[in-house]
C-alpha positions as CSV (number, residue, x, y, z in Angstrom):
1,X,16.3,40.6,15.7
2,X,15.1,37.8,13.3
3,X,13.1,38.8,10.3
4,X,9.7,37.3,9.8
5,X,9.6,34.9,6.9
6,X,7.7,36.1,3.8
7,X,4.3,34.6,3.0
8,X,5.7,32.7,0.0
9,X,8.5,31.2,2.2
10,X,5.9,30.1,4.7
11,X,3.7,28.5,2.0
12,X,6.7,26.7,0.6
13,X,7.6,25.3,4.0
14,X,4.0,24.3,4.7
15,X,3.8,22.5,1.3
16,X,7.2,20.8,2.0
17,X,5.9,19.4,5.3
18,X,2.5,18.4,3.7
19,X,4.5,16.3,1.2
20,X,6.5,14.8,4.1
21,X,3.4,13.9,6.0
22,X,1.7,12.3,3.0
23,X,4.9,10.3,2.1
24,X,5.2,9.2,5.8
25,X,1.6,8.0,5.9
26,X,2.2,5.9,2.8
27,X,5.5,4.6,4.0
28,X,4.4,2.3,6.9
29,X,7.3,3.7,8.9
30,X,7.1,5.1,12.5
31,X,7.5,8.8,12.8
32,X,11.0,8.3,14.2
33,X,12.0,6.0,11.4
34,X,10.8,8.4,8.8
35,X,12.5,11.4,10.4
36,X,15.8,9.6,10.6
37,X,15.6,8.4,7.0
38,X,14.8,11.9,5.8
39,X,17.0,13.9,8.2
40,X,14.1,15.6,9.9
41,X,13.6,16.7,13.5
42,X,11.1,14.5,15.4
43,X,9.7,17.5,17.3
44,X,9.3,19.6,14.2
45,X,7.6,16.6,12.5
46,X,5.2,16.3,15.5
47,X,4.4,20.0,15.3
48,X,3.5,19.8,11.6
49,X,1.5,16.6,12.2
50,X,-0.5,18.2,15.0
51,X,-1.1,21.3,12.8
52,X,-2.2,19.1,9.9
53,X,-4.6,17.1,12.1
54,X,-6.2,20.3,13.5
55,X,-6.6,21.7,10.0
56,X,-7.9,18.5,8.3
57,X,-9.9,17.2,11.2
58,X,-11.7,20.2,12.7
59,X,-14.5,18.1,14.2
60,X,-13.8,16.8,17.7
61,X,-13.4,13.0,18.0
62,X,-16.4,11.2,19.2
63,X,-16.9,7.9,21.0
64,X,-19.1,5.4,19.3
65,X,-21.0,2.9,21.4
66,X,-19.8,-0.7,20.9
67,X,-21.7,-3.7,22.1
68,X,-20.1,-7.2,22.5
69,X,-21.9,-10.5,22.3
70,X,-20.5,-12.9,24.9
71,X,-20.6,-15.7,22.3
72,X,-17.9,-14.1,20.2
73,X,-14.4,-13.7,21.4
74,X,-11.6,-11.6,19.9
75,X,-8.9,-13.4,18.0
76,X,-5.3,-12.6,18.9
77,X,-3.9,-9.2,18.0
78,X,-2.1,-9.2,14.6
79,X,0.5,-6.7,13.6
80,X,0.6,-5.2,10.1
81,X,3.0,-2.7,8.5
82,X,0.4,0.0,9.0
83,X,-0.4,-0.8,12.7
84,X,-2.5,-3.3,14.7
85,X,-5.8,-4.9,14.1
86,X,-8.2,-7.0,16.2
87,X,-10.6,-9.4,14.6
88,X,-13.9,-10.1,16.4
89,X,-15.0,-13.2,14.6
90,X,-16.1,-12.3,11.1
91,X,-18.4,-9.6,12.3
92,X,-16.1,-6.8,13.2
93,X,-12.5,-5.6,12.9
94,X,-10.8,-2.8,14.9
95,X,-7.8,-1.2,13.2
96,X,-5.3,1.1,14.9
97,X,-3.0,3.0,12.5
98,X,0.7,3.6,13.5
99,X,0.0,7.3,13.8
100,X,-3.1,6.9,16.0
101,X,-3.3,9.5,18.7
102,X,-2.1,8.0,22.0
103,X,-4.5,10.0,24.2
104,X,-7.5,8.9,22.2
105,X,-6.4,5.3,22.3
106,X,-6.0,5.5,26.0
107,X,-9.5,6.8,26.3
108,X,-10.8,3.9,24.2
109,X,-9.0,1.4,26.3
110,X,-10.5,3.0,29.4
111,X,-14.0,2.7,28.0
112,X,-13.4,-0.9,26.9
113,X,-12.1,-1.8,30.4
114,X,-15.4,-0.8,31.9
115,X,-17.4,-3.1,29.6
């Protein structure tokens, strides 16, 4: 039967993953790219990322009403090393980070499709 890890080992492991998450966020790489470059398991990375998001973002996500003026059209989508962004004239900009939650993004697209 496997022994439970000591608290100090658990803390060291958590700190190691926190450092990986911070380094990844600053790298501009996708999760898979970062994991390959650092010899990490993608599933383990996802586990620690979800755990981090729950810990650091305890408040549930909220939808914010957005109104569009028919006179202003969105400019083409532009890619950046950190994700995508949409410019709506000079009045608004929507940025989507590479690590943006897919489920939330899907919900946003669903709302926008109804407008």
